[in-house]
C-alpha positions in Angstrom: 0.0 0.0 0.0 1.6 3.2 -1.2 -0.7 5.7 0.4 -4.1 6.2 2.1 -6.8 8.0 0.3 -8.2 10.9 2.3 -11.9 10.3 3.2 -14.1 13.4 3.4 -16.6 11.9 5.8 -13.7 11.4 8.3 -12.5 14.9 7.9 -9.1 13.7 6.7 -6.5 16.2 5.5 -3.1 14.6 5.5 -0.2 16.8 6.6 2.7 16.5 4.1 5.2 19.0 5.6 7.8 17.1 7.6 9.1 20.2 9.4 5.7 21.1 10.7 5.1 17.4 11.8 8.4 17.6 13.8 7.4 20.9 15.3 4.0 19.5 16.5 5.8 16.5 18.0 8.2 18.8 19.8 5.3 20.6 21.5 5.2 17.8 24.0 7.1 18.5 27.2 7.2 14.8 28.2 6.7 16.0 31.8 4.7 13.8 34.1 3.9 10.8 31.8 5.7 8.1 29.9 3.0 7.3 27.3 1.4 9.4 24.5 -1.7 8.6 22.5 -2.0 10.1 19.0 -5.5 10.5 17.6 -6.0 10.0 13.9 -2.4 9.3 12.8 -3.4 8.7 9.1 -0.2 7.7 7.3 2.0 8.5 10.3 3.7 11.8 9.4 3.5 12.9 13.0 3.8 9.4 14.4 7.4 8.9 13.1 8.6 11.8 15.1 6.8 10.7 18.3 8.5 7.3 17.9 11.9 8.9 18.0 11.1 10.4 21.5 11.7 8.9 24.9 8.0 8.1 25.3 5.9 5.0 24.5 3.7 5.9 21.5 0.2 4.6 20.9 -2.1 5.6 18.1 -5.9 5.4 17.8 -7.4 5.3 14.4 -10.9 4.7 13.1 -10.0 4.3 9.4 -9.2 0.7 8.7 -7.1 1.6 5.6 -4.9 3.8 7.7 -4.5 1.0 10.3 -3.3 -1.3 7.5 -0.9 1.3 6.3 0.5 1.9 9.8 0.9 -1.8 10.4 2.8 -2.2 7.1 5.1 0.8 7.5 5.7 1.3 11.2 6.9 -2.0 12.8 7.6 -0.1 16.1 3.8 0.4 16.4 3.0 -3.3 16.5 0.8 -3.8 19.5 0.3 -0.1 19.9 -2.4 0.6 17.3 -5.9 0.9 18.7 -8.5 0.6 15.9 -11.4 2.4 17.6 -13.2 5.7 17.8 -11.6 7.9 20.4 -14.9 9.6 21.3 -16.3 6.2 22.3 -13.1 4.7 23.6 -12.5 3.7 27.3 -8.9 4.5 27.8 -8.8 2.3 30.9 -8.9 -0.7 28.6 -5.3 -0.1 27.5 -3.8 2.3 30.0 -5.5 1.5 33.3 -5.0 4.5 35.6 -1.7 5.6 34.0 -1.3 9.2 32.9 -0.8 9.9 29.2 -0.5 12.8 26.8 -2.9 13.3 23.9 -1.6 14.6 20.5 -2.8 14.7 16.9 -3.7 16.5 13.8 -7.4 16.4 14.8 -10.2 16.0 12.3 -11.9 19.4 12.2 -15.4 18.0 12.2 -14.9 16.4 15.7 -12.1 18.5 17.2 -14.2 20.3 19.8 -15.7 17.0 20.9 -12.2 15.6 21.3 -11.3 18.5 23.6 -14.5 18.0 25.7 -13.6 14.3 25.9 -10.1 15.1 27.1 -11.6 17.5 29.8 -13.7 14.5 31.0 -10.5 12.5 31.2 -8.4 15.2 32.8 -7.4 13.1 35.8 -5.4 11.0 33.3 -4.3 13.6 30.8 -1.6 16.1 32.1 -0.9 17.3 28.6 -2.8 17.7 25.3 -1.3 19.2 22.1 -2.1 19.3 18.4 -3.6 20.9 15.4 -7.1 22.3 14.9 -8.8 24.6 12.6 -7.2 28.0 13.4 -10.4 29.5 14.6 -11.1 26.7 17.0 -7.5 26.7 18.3 -7.8 30.4 18.9 -11.2 30.0 20.6 -9.8 27.4 23.1 -6.9 29.8 24.1 -8.8 33.1 24.0 -9.1 35.3 27.0 -12.2 37.3 28.1 -13.5 40.3 26.3 -13.6 39.0 22.7 -16.2 37.4 20.4 -14.1 34.2 20.1 -14.2 33.7 23.9 -16.9 31.2 24.8 -17.9 27.9 26.3 -14.8 26.0 24.9 -12.5 28.7 26.2 -13.9 28.7 29.8 -14.3 25.0 30.3 -10.8 24.2 28.9 -9.0 26.9 30.8 -10.7 25.9 34.1 -8.5 22.9 34.1 -5.6 23.6 31.6 -3.2 26.4 30.8 -3.8 27.0 27.1 -1.1 28.2 24.7 -1.6 29.0 21.0 1.8 28.1 19.5 1.8 28.6 15.7 -0.3 28.8 12.5 -0.2 26.3 9.7 -1.1 27.3 6.1 -3.5 25.4 3.9 -1.1 24.2 1.2 0.9 21.8 3.4 -2.0 19.3 3.5 -3.4 16.8 1.0 -6.1 17.6 0.2 -5.7 21.2 1.4 -8.5 22.4 3.7 -10.3 25.7 3.0 -9.0 27.3 6.2 -5.7 27.8 8.1 -4.8 25.6 11.0 -3.5 26.4 14.4 -1.3 24.3 16.9 -1.9 24.6 20.6 -0.7 23.0 23.8 -2.8 22.4 27.0 -1.0 21.7 30.2 -3.0 20.7 33.2 -3.1 23.1 36.1 -1.4 22.0 39.3 -4.7 22.4 41.1 -7.3 21.3 38.5 -10.1 20.4 40.9 -12.9 23.0 40.9 -13.9 24.8 44.1 -17.6 24.4 43.0 -20.0 21.7 41.9 -18.7 20.7 38.5 -22.0 20.0 36.9 -23.4 23.3 38.1 -20.3 25.2 36.7 -20.7 23.5 33.3 -24.4 24.3 33.3 -23.8 28.0 34.3 -21.2 28.5 31.6 -23.2 26.9 28.8 -26.4 28.7 29.7 -24.6 32.0 29.8 -23.0 31.7 26.4 -26.0 30.1 24.8 -27.5 33.6 25.0 -24.3 35.5 24.8 -25.9 38.7 23.5 -28.0 38.9 26.7 -26.8 39.9 30.2 -26.3 37.2 32.7 -29.5 38.5 34.5 -31.5 37.3 31.5 -29.6 34.1 30.5 -29.2 32.9 34.1 -32.6 34.1 35.5 -33.6 30.6 36.4 -30.8 30.7 39.1 -31.7 34.0 40.6 -33.6 32.7 43.7 -32.8 35.4 46.2 -32.9 39.3 46.5 -29.2 39.3 47.1 -28.5 37.5 43.8 -30.9 39.7 41.9 -29.1 42.8 43.3 -25.6 41.6 42.4 -24.1 43.8 39.7 -22.2 40.9 38.1 -25.5 39.8 36.5 -25.5 43.1 34.5 -22.5 41.8 32.6 -22.4 39.7 29.4 -20.7 36.3 29.5 -17.6 37.3 27.5 -16.8 39.9 30.2 -16.2 37.3 32.8 -12.8 35.5 33.3 -12.7 31.8 34.2 -12.1 32.7 37.8 -15.2 35.0 37.8 -17.3 32.2 36.4 -16.2 30.0 39.3 -17.1 32.8 41.8 -20.4 33.2 40.0 -21.1 29.5 40.3 -20.2 29.6 44.0 -22.7 32.5 44.6 -25.5 30.6 42.8 -24.8 27.4 44.8 -24.7 29.3 48.1 -28.0 31.0 47.5 -29.7 27.9 46.1 -29.1 26.2 49.5 -30.8 28.9 51.5 
């Protein structure tokens, strides 16, 4: 098998620039883990540079043609190829409770879902790096006060320090996507447990941004149970005006008053 044909329904755009592949592999700090899981390796352009590092490399790939290609061309991967869908995969099957890093040139059509899945698995994932559609990568790393800042920004940055590293042009892929790409790195915070009820925090953030043009007084009115909450000036703000820390404080206030 000479090469794998890119499949549109899987959102495949194969990176062909070796220098960029090496740079993405080098985003890993290799700090606090000995295993890395690459999502969607395709024909292994990134994989080959991971295999050169002092870390045990695993790949997870849903495309059976890519799995066959990797088996044929990368003998070092034998026993390390997981032919499954990452979004439905139970990482405890192969990794138990061990920490591992996530990396990949992520399919654009499911990239946000991959991030949300990694957040769910944050106890096990101290580091996450890879390539997204530029707009999505910027959104994940964005700070308060901009249009790009939203649910993905707040929920990711509640647990990880997010860095936008570099931009990748369209022409280095086959087939080329219609948009630029961006590479980021997420490193889990030392204290990544929330000082609030996690489900309530997620709910508050999502409800706030689902009506982002409205003030919090309107989007979160279902939570305003007491006169003190209704009088709090924070509810006169719009969601993009609040930092991650302020969303945590807001959730604490809502929780405290809901128990009264």
